[in-house]
LUMTOR-719014 format. One record per atom (N, C-alpha, C, CB): residue in one letter; z, y, x. Coordinates in steps of 0.001 Angstrom, whole numbers, plus 500000, padded with zeros to 6 digits. Glycine has a CB too. Layout:
# residues N
aZYX...
***
This chain:
# residues 155
x510584504404488804x509396505040489333x508367503955489655x509730505893490591x507157504083489108x506058503175489416x505129503821490432x505283502794488135x504834503065491485x503956503525492552x502779502564492645x504717503623493914x501575503096492600x500370502291492767x500097502151494254x499148502927492027x499901500918494719x499658500651496132x498241500104496272x500715499649496716x497422500834497037x496020500469497229x495749500254498711x495079501559496654x494779499405498993x494350499224500371x492913498732500375x495277498236501123x492261498940501496x490931498392501740x489968498694500593x491019496893501957x489867499971500281x488984500405499182x487521500400499601x489376501805498703x487233500629500858x485882500525501415x484816501196500554x485524499080501605x485134502413500083x484151503208499351x484116502994497853x482827502932499884x484940502126497319x484899501821495884x485875502709495112x485227500333495639x485487503956494911x486315504915494189x486509504512492731x485695506299494265x485486503960492102x485587503623490677x486688502591490417x484244503091490165x486863501607491297x487950500638491112x489309501313491245x487830499492492131x489417502261492166x490693502964492341x491017503788491097x490649503875493592x490019504458490553x490222505255489339x490666504355488182x488924506016488962x490025503213488050x490405502273486982x491845501798487149x489455501064486968x492263501546488388x493637501106488633x494639502197488250x493817500715490110x494325503440488576x495204504557488203x495290504658486683x494689505895488809x494160504564486015x494152504651484547x494901503482483918x492710504690484021x494803502319484521x495464501123483986x496984501189484164x494913499866484670x497459501757485277x498890501720485600x499632503025485344x499062501345487026x498934504155485287x499559505476485096x500759505676486034x500010505643483631x500544505611487353x501660505703488302x502168507128488480x501241505150489645x503378507240489019x503936508550489370x503577508948490795x505454508544489201x503119507957491590x502752508205492978x501752507128493398x504016508210493914x500934507446494418x499941506491494927x500096506389496442x498480506927494543x500096505159496946x500047504898498378x498704504255498684x501235503985498840x498002504765499698x496753504140500166x496998503681501591x495519505138500085x496832502383501829x497197501779503107x496026501625504065x497816500444502870x494988502422503872x493919502475504861x492676501692504511x494426501993506139x491720501928505343x490347501454505250x489646502101504071x490306499931505123x489436503257504339x488634504375503861x489517505548503480x487779503952502673x489868506284504530x490688507491504409x490118508438503365x490795508205505758x488820508633503428x488157509572502515x488332509142501060x486660509682502855x488405507863500793x488601507372499420x489899507913498831x488612505831499391x490954507911499623x492239508425499140x492153509919498855x493350508147500166x491419510644499689x491228512079499444x490444512305498149x490495512740500634x489426511514497942x488627511642496711x489452511263495474x487363510753496796x490327510270495614x491199509891494505x492174511019494183x491969508599494839x492700511669495221x493591512817495016x492871513928494259x494113513348496368x491584514143494565x490794515138493840x490671514783492361x489404515267494463x490571513494492053x490446513029490667x491758513158489887x489982511579490648x492879512977490600x494204512998489964x495116513941490752x494824511553489893x494876515249490661x495622516205491494x497121516263491192x495039517575491320x497545515773490035x498965515834489677x499761514626490178x499106515940488175x499074513639490745x499760512454491259x499790512538492787x499052511134490781x500981512586493384x501053512645494848x500466511384495490x502508512832495300x499693511590496547x499085510492497293x499588510547498733x497523510567497241x500072509412499235x500442509266500650x499510508215501221x501973508861500840x499067508437502463x498145507473503051x498352507327504545x496720507877502771x497914506182505037x497882505894506469x496482505385506797x498989504843506879x496044505566508048x494709505089508415x494684503579508662x494218505822509658x493520502993508407x493311501580508710x492499501406509967x492626500880507556x492164500181510273x491399499904511485x489954500391511395x491415498422511772x489459500673510198x488103501209510032x488084502733509950x487465500625508783x489249503350509974x489354504805509885x489553505389511271x490512505222508953x488708506322511639x488908506995512923x489725508254512668x487537507337513618x491033508115512779x491967509217512542x493007509241513651x492651509082511153x492602509579514887x493552509516515998x494720510493515884x492831509771517274x494574511543515080x495656512516514928x496628512164513810x495080513878514673x496339511101513061x497215510680511971x498113509546512447x496390510240510736x499381509554512034x500264508445512426x499799507134511789x501727508746512017x499925506051512520x499496504733512042x500392504211510924x499480503739513195x501582504794510797x502494504361509739x503357505528509293x503377503188510216x503946505363508115x504880506360507582x506110505640507053x504215507222506458x507259506167507378x508506505665506825x508971506668505777x509593505450507942x509085506210504543x509504507068503440x510853506606502920x508456507065502309x511647507549502444x512884507232501747x512745507748500321x514136507859502468x512629506831499391x512485507176497978x513609506517497201x511096506738497424x514351507316496480x515479506827495681x516366505901496512x514973506092494422x516703506355497708x517577505635498641x517004504304499124x518902505387497992x515694504139499058x515035502924499541x514130503278500711x514223502237498408x514191502476501771x513380502703502971x512082501893502845x514172502301504276x510958502606502846x509652501995502617x508733502348503782x509039502466501262x508173501328504419x507228501545505509x505810501312504994x507540500610506713x504939502306505217x503517502192504887x502747502004506184x503004503452504104x501905500987506232x501022500788507374x499814499988506906x501760500063508549x498779499966507719x497621499143507368x497876497686507723x496357499650508082x498599497466508804x498969496110509192x498300495607510451x498660495191508095x497172496184510812x496453495698511994x497264495866513279x495126496429512130x498102496891513350x498912497102514547x500068496103514638x499454498524514565x500324495367513575x501369494332513552x500782492921513607x502227494481512295x499478492793513677x498853491477513751x499033490641512498x499397490732514913x498997491293511320x499306490589510068x498288489520509671x499415491583508961x497112489542510264x496145488475509957x496570487147510573x494747488859510462x497403487219511592x497865486015512267x499226485563511761x497923486247513758x500143486535511614x501521486200511271x502258487469510834x502244485527512476x503342487279510103x504198488406509724x505437488502510621x504624488272508258x505404487810511743x506559487779512635x506926489171513152x506282486852513806x505948489896513705x506235491252514211x506649492182513078x505005491830514939x506019492042511926x506397492849510761x507837492556510356x505444492578509577x508203491296510406x509567490899510059x510601491472511012x509679489396510043x510284491454512304x511194492057513285x511354493552513028x510680491819514717x510239494214512738x510288495653512452x511116495931511205x508868496219512278x510923495122510178x511686495291508935x513182495177509196x511255494250507890x513552494207510031x514962494027510361x515499495183511199x515162492715511100x514738495550512235x515177496615513136x515328497957512428x514200496756514279x514423498232511478x514445499522510793x515181499470509455x513034500007510573x515788498328509159x516538498165507919x515694498553506700x517819499005507964x514496497992506622x513560498343505562x513866497610504263x512144498041505998x513672498306503174x513711497669501858x512338497120501495x514189498665500785x511287497819501959x509917497410501634x509000497643502826x509395498176500401x508164496650503108x507142496730504150x505794496590503442x507343495611505271x505034497676503382x503732497678502709x502625497618503745x503569498933501813x501669496727503532x500554496576504466x499323496053503729x500935495624505626x498178496246504356x496917495739503825x496240494890504883x495992496898503375x494976495182505147x494182494610506241x493649493203505973x495005494582507481x494444492323505392x494019490932505234x493142490721504000x495233490029505154x493153491668503073x492456491567501783x493051490468500896x490964491295502011x494190489941501270x494844488868500514x496143489394499918x495119487628501419x496255489418498589x497484489917497965x498696489056498317x497317489973496450x499836489725498450x501084489029498767x502254489835498229x501230488804500298x503184489155497593x504495489713497251x505497488661497693x504632490062495688x506347489023498656x507255488041499232x508546488731499654x506599487321500435x509665488234499173x510969488756499575x511462487911500743x511998488736498380x511643488565501895x512129487893503099x513407488587503519x511062487915504252x514523487899503332x515812488536503587x516005489658502588x515903489071505042x516282490855503087x516471491999502194x515182492792501985x517549492914502747x514089492389502653x512862493187502657x511790492583501764x512331493326504071x511223493426500931x510079493040500109x508807493338500907x510080493800498726x508003492322501137x506705492488501790x505647492489500699x506433491355502852x504829493539500686x503785493641499662x502459494021500311x504174494680498577x501467493189500062x500085493477500439x499300493517499141x499498492401501455x498687494655498798x497995494766497514x496642494062497475x497804496205497177x496205493491498586x494862492916498636x493849494033498800x494559492083497362x492664493833498274x491591494820498426x491130495355497077x490406494207499172x491359496643496848x490865497281495625x489351497456495698x491555498649495402x488788497390496893x487348497543497068x486561496260496892x487071498096498410x487247495140496720x486571493859496550x485693493896495295x487603492704496461x484464493494495435x483504493554494309x483740492451493274x482071493451494837x484277491310493706x484448490189492787x485837490118492163x484162488910493503x486871490387492963x488246490259492464x489119491362493051x488831488864492812x488925492604492593x489727493712493125x491188493614492682x489138495055492679x492087493803493640x493510493750493342x494205495001493874x494144492482493943x495381495253493352x496217496368493779x497666495946493638x495922497659492950x498565496741494181x499984496463494047x500666497537493221x500639496356495415x501770497162492631x502626498121491935x504037497911492464x502560497943490361x504612498985492933x505975498990493431x506818499752492418x506069499629494864x507853499128491926x508742499768490961x510125499919491585x508818498949489638x510595501155491608x511943501435492102x512760501873490894x511943502542493247x513781501065490597x514563501328489392x515955500733489554x513862500748488135x516954501468489128x518339500985489186x518694500438490559x518566499908488135x518300501166491603x518634500798492977x517980499494493436x520123500681493115x516904499062492746x516161497853493111x514702498199493335x516296496765492021x514059497415494197x512619497547494438x511972496231494023x512303497894495952x510964496330493152x510238495162492671x508753495390492904x510533494891491165x508070494357493340x506635494471493561x505867493450492744x506313494307495033x504643493807492397x503763492869491709x502317493189492076x503973492931490166x501462492230491846x500025492386492076x499351492573490734x499427491159492837x498416493513490682x497646493762489472x496164493461489700x497831495213489011x495525493053488633x494074492823488613x493438493846487695x493727491369488148x492266494303488037x491564495229487145x491124494482485891x490339495875487859x491277495129484745x490854494524483467x489389494800483243x491690495066482278
***
């Protein structure tokens, strides 16, 4: 299963559409900073399920700041990252990953792409799909009981 991971779109719907067309995912995760962008993307691709969490620029007090999903027996946490202080360090994120026995910790906020395996947990930050100069996204592949992440660039 290929999952497109987007974050920090900041109103750039066209980059998100291009990423979907480039990757043809079975599911999309939006990690915040423009809630409405994820809704508009869902309107464009109604057959692809979209899961999202709010970012620090989204005023969504009734939405949970994170979601824990279990897909193909893998525990995946979606968050924007600001509540974990990811711009400073991944220490709190690492503790959470250990405590919750996570296979994958997905976050955005920093606008800096990252794929890093720490212990049993894959940490993936897709960067910013809304970046005007170098938009990036993540792809999470769950296959044969393994989770693999990579960063993609728009062509």
